C-alpha positions as CSV (number, residue, x, y, z in Angstrom):
1,X,-54.0,-136.1,62.4
2,X,-51.9,-133.9,60.5
3,X,-52.0,-133.1,56.8
4,X,-49.8,-135.0,54.9
5,X,-51.0,-137.9,57.1
6,X,-55.0,-137.0,55.7
7,X,-53.2,-136.8,52.1
8,X,-51.9,-140.5,52.2
9,X,-54.6,-142.0,53.9
10,X,-56.7,-140.1,51.5
11,X,-54.6,-141.6,48.5
12,X,-54.6,-144.8,49.6
13,X,-58.8,-144.8,49.3
14,X,-58.6,-143.3,46.3
15,X,-56.0,-146.4,44.9
16,X,-58.3,-148.7,46.6
17,X,-61.4,-147.3,45.1
18,X,-60.0,-147.8,41.6
19,X,-58.7,-151.3,42.1
20,X,-61.8,-152.1,43.7
21,X,-64.2,-150.6,41.4
22,X,-66.9,-152.2,39.7
23,X,-66.2,-155.3,42.3
24,X,-70.1,-155.5,43.2
25,X,-70.2,-156.6,39.5
26,X,-69.9,-160.5,39.1
27,X,-66.2,-161.3,37.6
28,X,-67.7,-162.8,34.5
29,X,-69.0,-158.8,33.5
30,X,-66.1,-157.3,34.2
31,X,-64.8,-157.1,30.7
32,X,-61.5,-154.9,29.9
33,X,-61.8,-151.4,28.1
34,X,-59.2,-152.9,25.1
35,X,-59.2,-149.5,23.0
36,X,-58.8,-147.6,25.8
37,X,-56.4,-149.9,27.1
38,X,-54.4,-149.7,24.1
39,X,-54.3,-146.3,23.4
40,X,-52.8,-145.7,26.7
41,X,-49.8,-148.5,25.8
42,X,-49.2,-146.8,22.9
43,X,-47.5,-144.1,24.6
44,X,-45.1,-145.9,26.6
45,X,-42.6,-146.3,24.0
46,X,-43.5,-148.3,21.2
47,X,-44.6,-151.3,23.4
48,X,-47.2,-152.6,20.8
49,X,-50.6,-154.9,22.7
50,X,-50.6,-158.9,21.4
51,X,-53.6,-159.9,24.2
52,X,-55.9,-158.5,26.3
53,X,-57.2,-160.7,29.1
54,X,-58.8,-160.1,32.3
55,X,-57.2,-161.4,36.2
56,X,-59.4,-162.3,38.6
57,X,-57.4,-161.8,42.0
58,X,-59.9,-162.3,44.5
59,X,-62.7,-159.5,44.5
60,X,-60.5,-157.4,42.2
61,X,-60.2,-157.7,39.0
62,X,-57.5,-156.8,36.6
63,X,-56.4,-156.8,33.3
64,X,-53.0,-158.8,31.9
65,X,-51.8,-157.2,28.9
66,X,-49.4,-159.2,26.7
67,X,-47.1,-156.5,24.7
68,X,-44.5,-156.6,22.4
69,X,-41.1,-154.5,22.9
70,X,-38.2,-155.4,20.5
71,X,-39.1,-158.6,19.5
72,X,-39.4,-159.8,23.1
73,X,-43.1,-160.0,24.9
74,X,-43.8,-158.9,28.3
75,X,-46.7,-158.4,30.7
76,X,-48.6,-155.2,32.0
77,X,-51.4,-155.3,34.8
78,X,-54.7,-153.4,33.5
79,X,-57.3,-151.7,36.0
80,X,-60.5,-152.6,33.2
81,X,-60.9,-149.1,32.0
82,X,-57.4,-148.3,31.6
83,X,-56.6,-145.4,34.0
84,X,-53.8,-147.7,36.1
85,X,-50.9,-149.5,35.1
86,X,-48.8,-152.1,36.9
87,X,-45.6,-152.4,36.0
88,X,-44.1,-155.7,37.5
89,X,-45.0,-158.9,38.8
90,X,-47.9,-160.6,40.7
91,X,-47.0,-163.1,43.9
92,X,-49.0,-165.8,45.6
93,X,-48.7,-165.6,48.9
94,X,-49.6,-168.6,49.9
95,X,-47.4,-170.5,47.0
96,X,-44.6,-168.2,46.6
97,X,-45.2,-168.6,43.3
98,X,-45.3,-165.8,40.7
99,X,-47.7,-166.4,37.8
100,X,-46.6,-163.4,35.7
101,X,-43.3,-165.3,35.7
102,X,-45.1,-168.5,34.4
103,X,-46.3,-166.5,32.0
104,X,-43.5,-164.7,30.4
105,X,-41.6,-167.7,30.3
106,X,-44.3,-169.6,27.9
107,X,-45.0,-166.6,26.1
108,X,-41.1,-165.8,25.2
109,X,-40.3,-169.9,24.8
110,X,-38.4,-170.1,21.6
111,X,-38.7,-174.0,20.1
112,X,-35.0,-174.6,18.2
113,X,-35.2,-176.2,15.3
114,X,-32.6,-178.9,13.7
115,X,-30.1,-176.0,12.0
116,X,-30.7,-173.5,15.3
117,X,-29.4,-176.3,17.6
118,X,-26.3,-177.4,15.4
119,X,-25.7,-173.9,15.3
120,X,-26.0,-173.0,19.1
121,X,-23.8,-176.4,19.7
122,X,-21.2,-175.0,17.8
123,X,-21.1,-171.6,19.5
124,X,-20.1,-173.3,23.2
125,X,-17.0,-171.2,24.1
126,X,-16.5,-173.4,27.4
127,X,-18.2,-176.7,29.0
128,X,-18.1,-177.6,33.1
129,X,-19.5,-180.2,34.2
130,X,-20.4,-183.4,32.7
131,X,-24.1,-184.2,34.1
132,X,-26.3,-186.3,32.1
133,X,-28.8,-182.9,31.4
134,X,-27.7,-179.8,29.5
135,X,-28.0,-176.1,30.4
136,X,-26.9,-173.9,27.5
137,X,-26.4,-170.3,29.5
138,X,-25.8,-166.7,27.3
139,X,-23.4,-164.9,29.9
140,X,-21.8,-161.8,30.5
141,X,-18.1,-162.4,33.0
142,X,-19.5,-158.9,34.7
143,X,-23.5,-159.3,34.9
144,X,-23.4,-159.9,38.7
145,X,-27.1,-162.0,38.3
146,X,-25.5,-163.9,36.0
147,X,-22.7,-164.6,39.0
148,X,-25.7,-165.8,41.3
149,X,-27.1,-168.0,38.7
150,X,-23.6,-169.4,38.0
151,X,-23.6,-170.1,41.3
152,X,-26.6,-172.1,42.0
153,X,-25.8,-174.4,38.4
154,X,-21.9,-175.3,39.2
155,X,-23.4,-176.4,42.6
156,X,-25.6,-179.0,41.0
157,X,-22.3,-179.5,37.9
158,X,-20.5,-180.7,40.9
159,X,-23.4,-182.9,41.8
160,X,-23.3,-185.0,38.7
161,X,-26.4,-183.4,37.5
162,X,-26.1,-180.8,34.4
163,X,-23.2,-180.2,32.0
164,X,-23.2,-176.0,31.6
165,X,-22.3,-174.2,28.1
166,X,-21.0,-171.7,28.2
167,X,-21.6,-169.0,25.3
168,X,-20.2,-165.2,25.8
169,X,-22.5,-162.5,25.8
170,X,-21.0,-159.4,27.2
171,X,-23.7,-156.9,27.4
172,X,-21.6,-154.8,29.3
173,X,-18.7,-152.7,27.7
174,X,-16.1,-153.2,30.2
175,X,-16.9,-157.1,29.1
176,X,-16.6,-157.4,26.0
177,X,-12.6,-157.2,26.2
178,X,-12.2,-160.4,29.0
179,X,-14.5,-162.0,27.0
180,X,-12.5,-161.8,23.6
181,X,-9.5,-162.5,25.7
182,X,-11.2,-165.7,27.1
183,X,-12.2,-167.2,23.8
184,X,-8.7,-166.2,22.4
185,X,-7.0,-168.0,24.8
186,X,-9.6,-170.5,24.8
187,X,-10.4,-170.1,28.5
188,X,-11.4,-173.3,30.9
189,X,-15.1,-173.5,32.1
190,X,-14.2,-174.2,35.4
191,X,-11.5,-170.9,35.0
192,X,-15.2,-169.2,34.1
193,X,-17.8,-170.7,36.5
194,X,-15.2,-169.8,39.6
195,X,-14.7,-166.4,37.6
196,X,-10.9,-166.4,37.4
197,X,-10.3,-163.5,34.8
198,X,-7.0,-162.2,35.7
199,X,-4.6,-164.1,33.0
200,X,-7.1,-163.6,30.0
201,X,-5.6,-160.2,29.0
202,X,-4.8,-160.5,25.2
203,X,-8.4,-160.2,23.1
204,X,-8.0,-160.8,19.5
205,X,-9.7,-160.1,16.2
206,X,-11.4,-163.6,16.1
207,X,-12.2,-163.4,19.9
208,X,-14.3,-160.1,18.3
209,X,-15.4,-161.7,15.4
210,X,-16.7,-164.8,17.7
211,X,-18.5,-162.8,19.8
212,X,-20.2,-160.7,17.3
213,X,-21.9,-164.2,15.8
214,X,-22.8,-164.9,19.3
215,X,-24.9,-161.7,19.5
216,X,-26.4,-161.8,16.4
217,X,-27.3,-165.6,17.2
218,X,-28.7,-164.5,20.5
219,X,-31.5,-161.6,18.8
220,X,-32.1,-164.6,16.9
221,X,-33.8,-166.2,19.7
222,X,-34.9,-163.0,21.0
223,X,-32.4,-162.9,23.9
224,X,-31.8,-159.6,24.9
225,X,-29.8,-159.4,28.5
226,X,-28.0,-161.7,30.6
227,X,-28.1,-164.7,31.4
228,X,-29.5,-166.4,29.2
């Protein structure tokens, strides 16, 4: 066995021991060292800890740490003593579902009041489809993830299931001009959902003001990226 292989084996065993430390204890006996974890989290870009709770995954216990970063909540997983952090999502290999993503949706859920609903409806820049269910989408014409989602939403709209309400929220600098032009030239929902932006070349001050209004409301709803 080469020295490199030995190092990799030792490192793997070390990590396994770190994650399984305390496995001889009952799950109910394993506690998260909140002070240690909070201290370590504070060294990562000013994140503020909201809560720390144990998560039991078979023989392994991790600590689910909910943090606030710039007004939006996220999840970090930590070993009970706070020596190791995992930045990412957990996936159940049987169901193929992610408890992390479900939890993120729950903790970031925003319930709109009557005034906010009225504001949201007034900001719609274009619509596509005429289904009974409404989907409000903050989107960027140059966002690759938006394009994937919009393809799926278009299929649902074409089946008469949903109506898509498009609100332009360009997070890419290159998308600001075309977004403003789309508003100024009163672009159609079909053009947007099919990504036909070639003719939208005339941005204007009114379009720029509308984008700023969209951005401010997105911040109010804690939307920091697209799709939202």
